[in-house]
N, C-alpha and C positions, 0 to 999 in steps of 0.2 A: 515648456524647459520640462523633461520629463521625471519624476520622482524617480531614485535610484531602489532597487531593496538587492540587497545580497545574499545569492545563494549556496550553499552548501551542497557540491555535489551539480556533477555538471551530465546528467547523464540523458534520457531523454522523456523525466519526468519533470528537469527544469526547461527541456526545449522547447514543450508545452506549454510551462508557466512561464515561458518569453512570449510566447506566440500570442499569449490570451492578456502579458501584460500592454500591450502593444497603443492598442485601440481605449485603452483607458491612461497612456499617457505613462506610464515604469516602465521603464528598463530594470532586466534583471543585468546583475553580474556576478557571473560565475566565479565561486571556488574549487577547481580541483586541479588534484594531483599530477592527472595526465594532460597533455597541453592538446591530442587528441580528441578529447570529453567531446561528443558530439552536440553538445549546447551547445559549445562554442562557436557555431557555424549558424545561430542566430542572432546570438549576442556578443561580449566582448568577456573578456576567463581570463582569470587569472589561473597559470598552473606554479601552484607551489604545491609542495609537502603542509598538512595539515596540524603539524604543529611549525611551523615558521611564524613567530610571533612578530617579527617584522610586517610579512606580507601579509597576517592576519589584519595589521594595524593599517593595511592600508584601505583595505575592504573594509573595514570598521568604519573610517573617514569617508568616502565614497559614500556611505550608504546610511539611510534613516530609519535601518529594520531589516534585522535577518531571519533569513527560516531555512530552511533542509530541503530536499530533493529525495533523497533516502537516511535511512535512520543509523546506520552505521560510521555514521561523524565523529571523532574519537569525541567526548563528554566536554575534558578538561578544553580545549580551543574553544567551542561552545557554550562556557565557563568564562574561556577570558575573554571575549568577545562580548558577553552581557553584562564583562562592568563596564562595557564602551559604548555600546549601543542598545536599544527593544531587539529582543533573540523569541520570536517566536514562534513555533512552542516551542516555551523557557525547557533550557537543560536537564532542567531536571522531571520532566514530563519523556524526552527524546534516552532522559539515562534508564526511567524504568522500562522502558521498549525494547533496549537495546538488549538483553539478558532475558531467554526465556523465564528461568523460574523465578525472577523478578516483576517477571510477563503479568504473571500466572499468581501470582503475589498482592501486586498491587491489584489485579480483577476479581480476585476474590473479595479481597480485603473491602471493596466497595460494590459490592453484593450482586458482582457480574458470578454469573453460574458456570464453570468451567471443567471442564475433567478433571477426575482425581489425579494427581501429580506429587514425585518426590521427586527432590537431588536423588540422582546418584553416587553414594559416597563411594573414592575411588577404593579406599582401603576393607569396604565391602559392600561387592554394590548390589548382590541381591537381598537385602535390607529392602531396595524399592519395590523389589517384585514382591514382597510382604504388602507393599503399600496400595498399588496401583495394580496387579495382578500380570493373567494369561488371557490372549495376545495384547502386547503394549508397545506405543510406539518410544525408540528415541532417539535424543534429539540433541546434538550439538547446543550445550546454552545460550552462544554468542553466532552469530554471522552467516546464521542459514539459511539461505532464501531459496528459491525457487527450485522446491524438493531438495539443494543440498542439503546436507550436516544432520538425515534422521533415516530412520531403517524403522519398518514394522517385524518385530520377530512374535514365532508365535510359542515358542521351545524354551524355557529354561537356558539348553544346549545352545542359539540359535543367539538371545539375551546376552550368554556370555561374549558370543564370539563379536556381537557390535560393539560391545562396548569394549573390546582389545584392539579393535578396528578404526575409535576411533580415537585411540590410542593417548594422551596425556589430556586432550580435548574436558572441559564441564562439562559432565552432561544433566541430565533430567530425560524420566522415564513422562510415559501421561498412560493411562488406560487409553484400547481403541475400539473408539468410538464409532456404532455400525449405526453410523450417519444414513439419512436419507437423501438428500443431501446440500452440497453445502450452498452459500446464500452469503453477502455480505451488503453494509449498510457503510454508506458513507456520510459523512457527518460532518456540519463548518457550524463555530461558536465563533463569533463576532468583537471587537473588543470590549462592547458594550452587555458582551452576556449576553445576546439576541441568540436562536441557533435555526438553521435550517439541517435539514433532512432530506437525502436522494430516494426512491422509491429503493427496498429491497434488489438487490442483481442476483442471478443465477449462476454459479460457476462449476466450470467443467475444467479439469487440470489434465495434459499428457505427463508422465513422468515427471510431477512434479511441479510441473512451471501453467499458470494461467493455460488458456488455451482459447475457449471463446464465454464470456459473460453474455447472459439474455437479457436485456431490462428494459420493461416491468421484470421480478423473481412468473414469472407464467403461476395461479394458485397461490397468491401469498393474502392469508386472512387482513383484516384490517387488526386484528389484536396481536399476528403474531409480526408485523409493521410493527405496530405498539408497544412491542415486548425489547426492540429492538433498539428505538430511539431512546425510551428510559432509560434503557443499558447504559446507551450515547451518553445522554444527557448529563446523569451522575457520573457519570467518570468524568468528560470533562470541565463537569465543574468541580467536584471533590481539586482535577488537578490545576484550577484556572486557568485550562487550555484555552489557548488561542488562536483561528485555522480551522484546515480541513483533514480528518480525524477516520481515519476505515475501523472496521473489529470484521475481521470475517469469520463464520458465526459455519458452524453443525445444526443442521435442524435434524429434531427429533420426537417423536412423536410430537409436532406441536409445538413444543419447547428451544428455546436456543441455550445451547456451548458456545461460548465464544471460545476460538483457536486459538489466534493471531489477534496483534493491532498492529497498523500502520499508524505511525504519526506523518502524517504526510499524504501528498496527494498519491493516486492508487492505480494500480491497471484496473482494476475491474472497475472506474468511474473515464474511463474512454470515447466511453458510451456518451459521455456528458458534451464533450463537446460539437456533436450537431444532434444529440436528441434530447436534450435538458434547456430552458429556458437562460441559464445560468450555465456555464462548463463549470465543471468544479476548481482548475485551473484560475478560473476567474477570481470565484468566491473565497479561492485561501487570499488569494490577492491582497481585497474587497474587505478579505477578514484582517489582516496583520496590519493593513493600514489604514485600521479606524474607520472603513466606510462602510453604506451601510450594504447589506447581504441581500443578491439576488434569489429570482426562484430557482428553486429546485424542479420545476414540473416538467415531466418528459412530455415533447412535443410530439413522441407518437412508439410504436415499439422497434427494439434498438435489437439490434445481434452483429457484436463483434467479435471477430478472431483478430490474436497477433500472426503475426507472420513470425514464422522459427527458423532462424538459421540460414535459408536459402530466401532469394530475390520474388519474387515473381513478375510474369511477366504484365508491364503496369495496363495496357490496352487488352492486355482476357478480364482485369479485376472490374477495371471501370468499363466493357461493355453490359454490366447487368447496371440498368440506370440509377438505379436503387443505394450504389457503391459510394464510398466512400474514403481515398487508401491517404493515408500516412509512412510516410518514409521515417528511416532516423537520422541519417548520412551515418550509420552502419557499415562496416566490413563484415559478411557473410562470415558466419561462424556454426559452427554445429550449438540448436540448440539455443542461439543468440535472439534475444529480441530486434528482429530488422525495422518492425512496421506494426502497423496494423489496420483493420477494416473494416468498417462497420455500413450495416442497410438499415434501414430507418424502414417502418411497414405502419400503414394507418390503419389498418387495425390486427390481434392475435391470429386469428385464422390465417393472416398473408404471411404472417412471418411463422406460422406451426409448415404451412406449405413447404414456405422456402429453406427451413429446417430439415424437411425430411428428401425435400429432391433435388437441389443444388448442393447445400450441404451433408458431410460425411463424417 
């Protein structure tokens, strides 16, 4: 008899969560407004609006715990469910990271270093520049992802134009960080308060969309890994957070500045399916069900690359003996994440040779 968890959202992250659940005797029940949600290919799907309390009551009645696979779920729906069934992470944690201003304030309040930031006052937007200076990054406070809802500005006139272009959206300004690279840490906290951390991952983007992750990240010092773990631990303990959390960082001169937080499993952790003893998806399920956490140790030296916009020829991908292909069952569309490929190598030298010769 399967244990059932409810998942708000039905995208590819949920799909991979469901696949990780079956060997554990765990079935996911997805809830998504779209009947075409790709997680519905591998597990049952309830297709109703997030605000439909009658449908939400069906979800609550069938599940022992609720989680999410993306953070833009209406927090009111999560709170409604939490009155009836455990929701992990908590709706309060979800709420804290839905708004980029609240996210930065939450991080700052718990001692996590962040770039200088300021809310943009619609009546007097230039006052934000007095705080952050130029160049700056303008972001919508809600619903931005994969590079959407943000712009880099170098002059005051570019700032004014960007603010006007975003229109009625609530906005935040952040100081532009001349970072050396972007890295992320995936942390998991169990129901009993135990922690597990995956190694820092180096991330590369194209047009604001994650394109490639290298795990473990090359040339990471123990001090940098410890810094990321210390901040993640403090944040998760303060929020009584249960499950997987991902923090994306700017690395600058041996120090980390938090860029964004995802209160869920994350694209930069896809490598863990083949490349870690326990995937991020399995560990998230273990955590929210109160099961012991699994080892996060890597099995080798990984490269994960997203498939964006167009489907590849599977035979060509799989002609490389180390390649593992994951397709999400989604129709091609410009810049859409259709799947990913992972390659696992025995040594960092083999990985570097592959990156220089086989990929571009």
